[in-house]
MMTF fields as JSON, N, C-alpha, C and O atoms, coordinates in Angstrom:
{
  "mmtfVersion": "1.0.0",
  "mmtfProducer": "UNKNOWN",
  "numBonds": 215,
  "numAtoms": 216,
  "numGroups": 54,
  "numChains": 1,
  "numModels": 1,
  "chainsPerModel": [1],
  "groupsPerChain": [54],
  "chainIdList": ["A"],
  "bondAtomList": [4, 2, 8, 6, 12, 10, 16, 14, 20, 18, 24, 22, 28, 26, 32, 30, 36, 34, 40, 38, 44, 42, 48, 46, 52, 50, 56, 54, 60, 58, 64, 62, 68, 66, 72, 70, 76, 74, 80, 78, 84, 82, 88, 86, 92, 90, 96, 94, 100, 98, 104, 102, 108, 106, 112, 110, 116, 114, 120, 118, 124, 122, 128, 126, 132, 130, 136, 134, 140, 138, 144, 142, 148, 146, 152, 150, 156, 154, 160, 158, 164, 162, 168, 166, 172, 170, 176, 174, 180, 178, 184, 182, 188, 186, 192, 190, 196, 194, 200, 198, 204, 202, 208, 206, 212, 210],
  "bondOrderList": [1, 1, 1, 1, 1, 1, 1, 1, 1, 1, 1, 1, 1, 1, 1, 1, 1, 1, 1, 1, 1, 1, 1, 1, 1, 1, 1, 1, 1, 1, 1, 1, 1, 1, 1, 1, 1, 1, 1, 1, 1, 1, 1, 1, 1, 1, 1, 1, 1, 1, 1, 1, 1],
  "groupList": [{"groupName": "MET", "atomNameList": ["N", "CA", "C", "O"], "elementList": ["N", "C", "C", "O"], "formalChargeList": [0, 0, 0, 0], "bondAtomList": [1, 0, 2, 1, 3, 2], "bondOrderList": [1, 1, 2], "singleLetterCode": "M", "chemCompType": "L-PEPTIDE LINKING"}, {"groupName": "GLY", "atomNameList": ["N", "CA", "C", "O"], "elementList": ["N", "C", "C", "O"], "formalChargeList": [0, 0, 0, 0], "bondAtomList": [1, 0, 2, 1, 3, 2], "bondOrderList": [1, 1, 2], "singleLetterCode": "G", "chemCompType": "PEPTIDE LINKING"}, {"groupName": "SER", "atomNameList": ["N", "CA", "C", "O"], "elementList": ["N", "C", "C", "O"], "formalChargeList": [0, 0, 0, 0], "bondAtomList": [1, 0, 2, 1, 3, 2], "bondOrderList": [1, 1, 2], "singleLetterCode": "S", "chemCompType": "L-PEPTIDE LINKING"}, {"groupName": "LYS", "atomNameList": ["N", "CA", "C", "O"], "elementList": ["N", "C", "C", "O"], "formalChargeList": [0, 0, 0, 0], "bondAtomList": [1, 0, 2, 1, 3, 2], "bondOrderList": [1, 1, 2], "singleLetterCode": "K", "chemCompType": "L-PEPTIDE LINKING"}, {"groupName": "ALA", "atomNameList": ["N", "CA", "C", "O"], "elementList": ["N", "C", "C", "O"], "formalChargeList": [0, 0, 0, 0], "bondAtomList": [1, 0, 2, 1, 3, 2], "bondOrderList": [1, 1, 2], "singleLetterCode": "A", "chemCompType": "L-PEPTIDE LINKING"}, {"groupName": "ARG", "atomNameList": ["N", "CA", "C", "O"], "elementList": ["N", "C", "C", "O"], "formalChargeList": [0, 0, 0, 0], "bondAtomList": [1, 0, 2, 1, 3, 2], "bondOrderList": [1, 1, 2], "singleLetterCode": "R", "chemCompType": "L-PEPTIDE LINKING"}, {"groupName": "ILE", "atomNameList": ["N", "CA", "C", "O"], "elementList": ["N", "C", "C", "O"], "formalChargeList": [0, 0, 0, 0], "bondAtomList": [1, 0, 2, 1, 3, 2], "bondOrderList": [1, 1, 2], "singleLetterCode": "I", "chemCompType": "L-PEPTIDE LINKING"}, {"groupName": "GLU", "atomNameList": ["N", "CA", "C", "O"], "elementList": ["N", "C", "C", "O"], "formalChargeList": [0, 0, 0, 0], "bondAtomList": [1, 0, 2, 1, 3, 2], "bondOrderList": [1, 1, 2], "singleLetterCode": "E", "chemCompType": "L-PEPTIDE LINKING"}, {"groupName": "LEU", "atomNameList": ["N", "CA", "C", "O"], "elementList": ["N", "C", "C", "O"], "formalChargeList": [0, 0, 0, 0], "bondAtomList": [1, 0, 2, 1, 3, 2], "bondOrderList": [1, 1, 2], "singleLetterCode": "L", "chemCompType": "L-PEPTIDE LINKING"}, {"groupName": "CYS", "atomNameList": ["N", "CA", "C", "O"], "elementList": ["N", "C", "C", "O"], "formalChargeList": [0, 0, 0, 0], "bondAtomList": [1, 0, 2, 1, 3, 2], "bondOrderList": [1, 1, 2], "singleLetterCode": "C", "chemCompType": "L-PEPTIDE LINKING"}, {"groupName": "HIS", "atomNameList": ["N", "CA", "C", "O"], "elementList": ["N", "C", "C", "O"], "formalChargeList": [0, 0, 0, 0], "bondAtomList": [1, 0, 2, 1, 3, 2], "bondOrderList": [1, 1, 2], "singleLetterCode": "H", "chemCompType": "L-PEPTIDE LINKING"}, {"groupName": "ASN", "atomNameList": ["N", "CA", "C", "O"], "elementList": ["N", "C", "C", "O"], "formalChargeList": [0, 0, 0, 0], "bondAtomList": [1, 0, 2, 1, 3, 2], "bondOrderList": [1, 1, 2], "singleLetterCode": "N", "chemCompType": "L-PEPTIDE LINKING"}, {"groupName": "PRO", "atomNameList": ["N", "CA", "C", "O"], "elementList": ["N", "C", "C", "O"], "formalChargeList": [0, 0, 0, 0], "bondAtomList": [1, 0, 2, 1, 3, 2], "bondOrderList": [1, 1, 2], "singleLetterCode": "P", "chemCompType": "L-PEPTIDE LINKING"}, {"groupName": "VAL", "atomNameList": ["N", "CA", "C", "O"], "elementList": ["N", "C", "C", "O"], "formalChargeList": [0, 0, 0, 0], "bondAtomList": [1, 0, 2, 1, 3, 2], "bondOrderList": [1, 1, 2], "singleLetterCode": "V", "chemCompType": "L-PEPTIDE LINKING"}, {"groupName": "ASP", "atomNameList": ["N", "CA", "C", "O"], "elementList": ["N", "C", "C", "O"], "formalChargeList": [0, 0, 0, 0], "bondAtomList": [1, 0, 2, 1, 3, 2], "bondOrderList": [1, 1, 2], "singleLetterCode": "D", "chemCompType": "L-PEPTIDE LINKING"}, {"groupName": "TRP", "atomNameList": ["N", "CA", "C", "O"], "elementList": ["N", "C", "C", "O"], "formalChargeList": [0, 0, 0, 0], "bondAtomList": [1, 0, 2, 1, 3, 2], "bondOrderList": [1, 1, 2], "singleLetterCode": "W", "chemCompType": "L-PEPTIDE LINKING"}, {"groupName": "GLN", "atomNameList": ["N", "CA", "C", "O"], "elementList": ["N", "C", "C", "O"], "formalChargeList": [0, 0, 0, 0], "bondAtomList": [1, 0, 2, 1, 3, 2], "bondOrderList": [1, 1, 2], "singleLetterCode": "Q", "chemCompType": "L-PEPTIDE LINKING"}, {"groupName": "THR", "atomNameList": ["N", "CA", "C", "O"], "elementList": ["N", "C", "C", "O"], "formalChargeList": [0, 0, 0, 0], "bondAtomList": [1, 0, 2, 1, 3, 2], "bondOrderList": [1, 1, 2], "singleLetterCode": "T", "chemCompType": "L-PEPTIDE LINKING"}],
  "groupTypeList": [0, 1, 2, 3, 4, 0, 5, 5, 6, 4, 3, 7, 8, 4, 4, 9, 10, 4, 11, 12, 13, 12, 2, 8, 2, 13, 7, 4, 13, 2, 14, 14, 14, 8, 3, 10, 15, 16, 1, 3, 10, 4, 10, 6, 16, 12, 4, 2, 14, 5, 7, 17, 13, 1],
  "groupIdList": [1, 2, 3, 4, 5, 6, 7, 8, 9, 10, 11, 12, 13, 14, 15, 16, 17, 18, 19, 20, 21, 22, 23, 24, 25, 26, 27, 28, 29, 30, 31, 32, 33, 34, 35, 36, 37, 38, 39, 40, 41, 42, 43, 44, 45, 46, 47, 48, 49, 50, 51, 52, 53, 54],
  "secStructList": [7, 7, 2, 2, 2, 2, 2, 2, 2, 2, 2, 2, 2, 2, 2, 2, 2, 2, 1, 7, 7, 7, 7, 7, 7, 7, 7, 7, 7, 7, 2, 2, 2, 2, 2, 2, 2, 2, 2, 2, 6, 6, 6, 1, 7, 7, 4, 4, 4, 1, 7, 7, 7, 7],
  "xCoordList": [115.341, 114.398, 113.014, 112.861, 112.017, 110.669, 110.0, 110.43, 108.935, 108.238, 107.57, 107.419, 107.17, 106.561, 107.583, 107.266, 108.808, 109.874, 110.217, 110.465, 110.23, 110.547, 109.472, 109.792, 108.199, 107.111, 107.241, 107.013, 107.609, 107.777, 108.911, 108.784, 110.021, 111.17, 110.804, 111.156, 110.095, 109.681, 108.761, 108.866, 107.866, 106.948, 107.72, 107.45, 108.678, 109.487, 110.333, 110.485, 110.881, 111.694, 110.839, 111.271, 109.628, 108.716, 108.371, 108.288, 108.171, 107.861, 109.038, 108.841, 110.247, 111.444, 111.537, 111.876, 111.238, 111.303, 110.172, 110.328, 109.036, 107.899, 108.125, 107.578, 108.919, 109.173, 110.674, 111.209, 111.358, 112.811, 113.169, 112.383, 114.342, 114.844, 115.149, 115.835, 114.654, 114.933, 116.43, 117.138, 116.89, 118.312, 118.621, 117.789, 119.81, 120.239, 120.918, 121.639, 120.691, 121.372, 122.324, 122.092, 123.371, 124.381, 124.439, 124.513, 124.404, 124.493, 125.811, 126.303, 126.361, 127.574, 127.215, 126.133, 128.115, 127.881, 128.878, 129.968, 128.48, 129.372, 130.412, 130.258, 131.464, 132.491, 131.891, 132.294, 130.925, 130.284, 129.529, 129.581, 128.826, 128.102, 129.075, 128.818, 130.186, 131.179, 131.78, 131.916, 132.134, 132.708, 131.695, 132.06, 130.428, 129.381, 129.275, 129.197, 129.271, 129.164, 130.378, 130.243, 131.576, 132.795, 132.769, 133.176, 132.3, 132.213, 131.208, 131.442, 130.095, 129.034, 129.44, 129.0, 130.283, 130.663, 132.159, 132.761, 132.748, 134.189, 134.603, 135.759, 133.659, 133.979, 134.129, 134.617, 133.724, 133.805, 135.188, 135.612, 135.882, 137.212, 137.095, 136.265, 137.898, 137.933, 138.391, 139.144, 137.95, 138.297, 139.804, 140.307, 140.536, 141.988, 142.689, 143.822, 142.019, 142.624, 142.311, 142.912, 141.379, 140.983, 142.01, 142.673, 142.123, 143.035, 142.418, 141.21, 143.239, 142.74, 142.792, 143.71, 141.809, 141.747, 142.173, 141.561, 143.202, 143.715, 143.545, 143.919],
  "yCoordList": [69.57, 70.126, 70.069, 70.4, 69.654, 69.53, 70.875, 71.895, 70.859, 72.109, 72.709, 73.927, 71.857, 72.357, 73.178, 74.246, 72.665, 73.383, 74.679, 75.703, 74.637, 75.842, 76.915, 78.099, 76.505, 77.469, 78.087, 79.284, 77.265, 77.771, 78.783, 79.837, 78.457, 79.369, 80.663, 81.747, 80.557, 81.752, 82.625, 83.852, 81.997, 82.734, 83.451, 84.616, 82.755, 83.368, 84.513, 85.545, 84.333, 85.38, 86.606, 87.738, 86.382, 87.492, 88.243, 89.472, 87.515, 88.151, 89.002, 90.078, 88.519, 89.284, 90.58, 91.628, 90.508, 91.703, 92.672, 93.884, 92.145, 92.994, 93.717, 94.798, 93.134, 93.708, 93.802, 93.066, 94.701, 94.785, 95.298, 95.99, 94.952, 95.421, 96.909, 97.308, 97.732, 99.164, 99.437, 98.739, 100.442, 100.764, 101.376, 102.057, 101.123, 101.647, 102.988, 103.182, 103.893, 105.178, 105.3, 104.73, 106.035, 106.219, 107.699, 108.552, 107.988, 109.371, 109.579, 108.686, 110.756, 111.092, 111.212, 111.685, 110.788, 110.9, 111.885, 112.091, 112.477, 113.424, 112.669, 111.477, 113.365, 112.753, 112.297, 111.268, 113.064, 112.681, 111.368, 110.507, 111.215, 109.962, 108.797, 107.717, 109.013, 107.96, 107.567, 106.38, 108.55, 108.261, 107.542, 106.634, 107.938, 107.267, 105.802, 104.911, 105.556, 104.185, 103.369, 102.222, 103.968, 103.248, 102.9, 101.803, 103.811, 103.544, 102.448, 101.601, 102.469, 101.485, 100.097, 99.087, 100.049, 98.777, 98.492, 97.845, 98.977, 98.82, 97.36, 97.019, 96.49, 95.069, 94.351, 93.221, 94.978, 94.34, 94.597, 95.746, 93.529, 93.669, 93.942, 93.327, 94.843, 95.008, 93.706, 92.939, 93.461, 92.22, 92.061, 90.937, 93.165, 93.077, 92.603, 92.127, 92.73, 92.309, 90.856, 90.298, 90.255, 88.879, 87.895, 88.136, 86.774, 85.722, 85.033, 84.8, 84.714, 83.993, 82.504, 82.007, 81.815, 80.366, 79.749, 80.014, 78.936, 78.378, 76.95, 76.295],
  "zCoordList": [78.434, 79.378, 78.734, 77.558, 79.495, 78.958, 78.743, 79.281, 77.942, 77.629, 78.868, 78.963, 79.815, 81.054, 81.848, 82.371, 81.928, 82.635, 81.911, 82.549, 80.579, 79.803, 80.005, 80.11, 80.061, 80.295, 81.684, 81.858, 82.677, 84.043, 84.098, 84.721, 83.443, 83.425, 82.713, 83.177, 81.582, 80.841, 81.698, 81.672, 82.454, 83.324, 84.433, 84.728, 85.044, 86.102, 85.555, 86.209, 84.361, 83.739, 83.428, 83.644, 82.921, 82.633, 83.915, 83.91, 85.014, 86.294, 86.776, 87.341, 86.553, 86.944, 86.149, 86.699, 84.859, 84.013, 84.346, 84.198, 84.795, 85.144, 86.47, 86.688, 87.348, 88.672, 88.924, 89.752, 88.216, 88.402, 89.797, 90.445, 90.228, 91.519, 91.377, 90.436, 92.29, 92.177, 92.309, 93.035, 91.611, 91.687, 93.049, 93.648, 93.511, 94.801, 94.594, 93.615, 95.495, 95.406, 96.589, 97.655, 96.384, 97.423, 97.762, 96.877, 99.044, 99.489, 100.225, 100.914, 100.069, 100.809, 102.287, 102.635, 103.136, 104.573, 105.16, 104.628, 106.256, 106.917, 107.733, 108.001, 108.124, 108.973, 110.303, 110.845, 110.833, 112.094, 111.937, 112.816, 110.812, 110.565, 110.458, 110.991, 109.775, 109.605, 110.956, 111.252, 111.765, 113.087, 113.97, 114.716, 113.892, 114.672, 114.247, 115.093, 112.923, 112.42, 112.846, 113.273, 112.726, 113.107, 114.591, 114.972, 115.429, 116.858, 117.166, 118.029, 116.459, 116.678, 116.189, 116.738, 115.151, 114.538, 114.68, 113.822, 115.764, 115.96, 116.071, 115.817, 116.452, 116.614, 115.273, 115.239, 114.176, 112.855, 112.262, 112.13, 111.909, 111.32, 109.827, 109.158, 109.294, 107.844, 107.183, 107.782, 105.977, 105.273, 105.148, 105.177, 105.009, 104.839, 106.108, 106.046, 107.269, 108.533, 108.894, 109.812, 108.176, 108.486, 107.957, 106.948, 108.667, 108.204, 107.0, 106.959, 106.035, 104.871, 105.147, 105.799, 104.649, 104.812, 103.499, 102.464, 103.521, 102.28, 102.264, 101.291]
}
């Protein structure tokens, strides 16, 4: 790899370290919130119910 490519990669890596992705937080939801979400997204099949493609 040429030095120009290495400088570009180093610059991009430095930018990533300067602007890290904020950590995600998880909040507990109430049963009402869960039931509302399930009702709103009832058309989405859980991954375990989907057919596997082999």
